[in-house]
N, C-alpha and C positions, 0 to 999 in steps of 0.2 A: 504494500500500500504506500502511495506517495502522498505526502501532506505538504501543501504549499504554504509558505509563510506570508502573512499579510504585512505589507510594508507600513510601519507606523512611524509617526514623527518623533517619538521620544522612547527609544528602546530602553526598557527598564528591567532590572533583575526581579525575579519572583520573590514574594514575601518569605517563602520557605524553600530551601534547596531541594533538588530532585531526589536525593537520597532519602531525606525525611519524608517526602511525599510518597515514595515507594514503600516505606515502612508502614505508613497509614494504609496504603492499598493492600499490602500483604495481610495486615490485621483484618480489615473489613471484608476481604474476599474469603476469609476462612470462618466467618461468623454465621453462615447459613442463610444470608438474606437472598430473596428472589432477585433475579436480574431483569432488566428491561429486555423486551423482545420486539422485533420488527412486526408491525401490523400493516395491512394493506392501506394504500393511500386513499383518502377520501377528499371530498370538497367541503367538509364541515369546518367550522371556525373555532379556533382556540384563542382565548383571551390571555394575553401576557401582561401580568401586573407587576411592572418594575416599580422602583421606589424613588423615582425622581420627584422633585417638588410639584410638578404639574398634576400629580395624582390627587392632590388636594382639590383641584378644579374638576377632575373628570370622574371621580369614583362613583358618582350617582349614575353614570352611563354604563357601569358594569352590570351585566346580567348574572346574578348569583346562581341562576338555574342552568346556565350554560358552562361548558368546560372552561377552566381557567387554571393558570399556573401563577402562584405568588412566589416571592423571593425576598431575601433580606427582611426588612421590617414591614413589607406590604401585607402579609397575612395578619399580623397584629393590628395594622391600620384598618383593614377591612372589618375585622371582628369588632373593633372599637366603634366603627361606624354603624354597627348593627346588622351587617350582612351575615347570613347563615350558611355555613358550608353544606354542601350536598354530597353525600357519599358517592364515589365513583366518578365525580366530575371536578372536584377540587383537589389540586395538587400543589405541593410546595417543593421547590428545588433549592439545593445548596451544594456547593462544591468547594467551600473554603477550608483549607487545611489548618487554620489557626484555632487554637483551643477555645478562645473566648467567643467564637461565633456561635457555638451551640447554645449559649445562654440567651441568644436573641431569638431562638426558635420557639414558637408557641405550640405546644402539643395539643392536638385536637383529634378526637376519635373519628371524625368524618372527613379528615384530610389524609391523603396519601402522600408520603414524603419520599421524594426522589433524591437520595444523597449520593453525591459523587464519591467514589472509593477513596479519593484523597482526603476526604473530610476527616477531621480529627476524631479519634475514638470517643472523646468526651461528647461530641455531637451525637454520635450513635447512642451513647448511654443516656443522653437526655430524652431520647425517643424510645426507650425500652418499653415494650408493650404496645407501641403504636405501629401502624402499617408503614413499613419502610421498604423501598425498592432500591437496589444498588445499581449504579451505572459507572462506567469508566469514561473519564474525560481526558483528552490529550492535554497534558500539563508540562511536557518537556520533550526533548528529542528522543528520549529512550522509552516513552510510554508505550508505543505500539509494540516494541520488542518485549517489554515487560509483560504486557497482557497476553501476547502470543505464547510466552514461556510459562506464565503463572496462572492464567485464567483463560485458556484458549477457547475460541469459538464465541466469545462474548462481544457485544456491541461496543464500539469505540466512538465516542462523540467528539468531534473536533469543532467546538463552538466558538472559541475565542477567549478573551481575557476576562469576560464578565459573566455572571450567572444569567443576566438577561439574554445575551446572545446564545449561551449554552442552552437555555430553556427553549428557545425557538428551534434549535437543532434537535433537542431532546424530543420535543413534540413531533418533529418530523419523523422520528423513529417510530412513534406509534400512530402515524397516519395523518398528520395535519400539515397542510401547506398554506392555509388561510389564517391570518392572524389579525386581531384587534389589539393594538399595543398601547398600553397606558404607562406613563411615568418614565419612558425611555428618553429622557431629555438631553443627556450629554452635556449639561451646563448647570450652573448655579442660578438661583433666584435670590438676588441680594447676597446674603451670607449663607443661605440655606442650600444644602446639597440634597436634602430629603424633606418630605413633608412632616416628619416626626423624628423621634430619637434614633440615632444610629451610632454604634460604638466604634466605628472605624477610625483610622488615623485621620488627622486633619490634613487637608490637601490645599496647597497654595493656589490662588487664583491667577489666571492669565487669560488674555483674549483667545478665543478659539480660532484655530487656523481655517475653520470653515466659514466663520462669520465673526469678525472682531467685535461686533456689538454684543456678543454673548461671552460671558466669563465662564471659563472651564478650568480644568487642571490637566497636567500631563497624562495622568491615568485615564481621565475621561476622554480626552481628545484622541488618545490611542484607540479607545473603544469606539469612538465615533468613526474613525477610519475603518475599523473592522466591521462596523455596521454597514457602512457604504459598500464595502467589498462583498458582504453577504447579499445585500439587495441587488447588486450588479451581477452576481455570479451563481446564485442559487434559485431553484424554482419555488420561491416563496411569494405570497401575495399579502402585503401588509398595509393596514390602515392605521395611521398614527393619531393618537389623541393627545390633546394638551399643547403646550408651547415650550419650546426649548430649541437649542441649536440643531438637533437632529430633525425635529419636525419642520423647522424653517428650511433646512436643506432639502428634505423630501418634497416640500411644497414647491420648490423651484426646480427640481431635477428633471421633471417630466419623464419619470420612469413609467413603464407600462404595468409594473407590478407593485408599486408603492405610491401612496397618496395620503394627504391629510384628511381627517374626517370632515364631513360636511360639504365636500366638493363633488362635482359630477364624476371626477376621476376616481374617487373612493368607491362609488357605487360600481363602477366598471371593474375595479380591482377585486371586489368581493364576488362579483359575478363570473370572474375568470375561472377557467377549469384547468386542472393539471391533466395533461394527456401524455402518457409515456410513449416514446418513439423508439424504434430500432435505430441503430447507427445508420442504416441505409436510408430510412425515412428522413432522418435528420439531415443527411447530406443532400437529399433531394430538395428539401425545403430551403436549405441554405443556398442551393444553386438557383 
């Protein structure tokens, strides 16, 4: 398998080295958790609930009866707003290897937790007795080799540097290519990086390379470039809610597979269908 690296403006070292991440992977892979499995592609919609500041504006547009994936503090945020999880359609994803991240997860019996194998053992222990599904995320140059040697035959998700991007790819594994995306702003709102509490490190602000009128950070702008690469190279159909530098870029990019909510283009994006082609059919269409 060949994995292409996305060129980002600020190459940064990972928070935890690859050796430590593989120790986490070894531990979690031997605990008996069920694994993600590929499901046939459909044209149903998955809601991606990221934790950017615009979630404060758009959460009322989330349909709690339709499939959704929360992450970071967005599950706690939705619960505090009074939304009720529905078994089998509410998922929460995490892939952070740091020990403190488990404390931010809210356990709920009607939520299925998709934990990346690199997650810290303390995160798994926080969810003891709750429904947990294990998945492998590409987190370094040796990940694919490690999985082939230590957990062969399992799905490997190459989502990018954030759990938001990984959640989109993870949803693709179980059959979704249409997405309504909330809170994936890629920028600050004033001093706020999230609509509520977040225990992560403080990130210094700088103008985004996508649009200097938006303040972002090196980590966020790297993820912004990864988001653009995903939209330009993968068969995903995405409608973005809220306001941030990513929503601004999408609104101006004139992509056929991504648009801002409330526009005629957004309706077309959601009506688009994924049609698998053979290599011969693809060559014919290209010609």
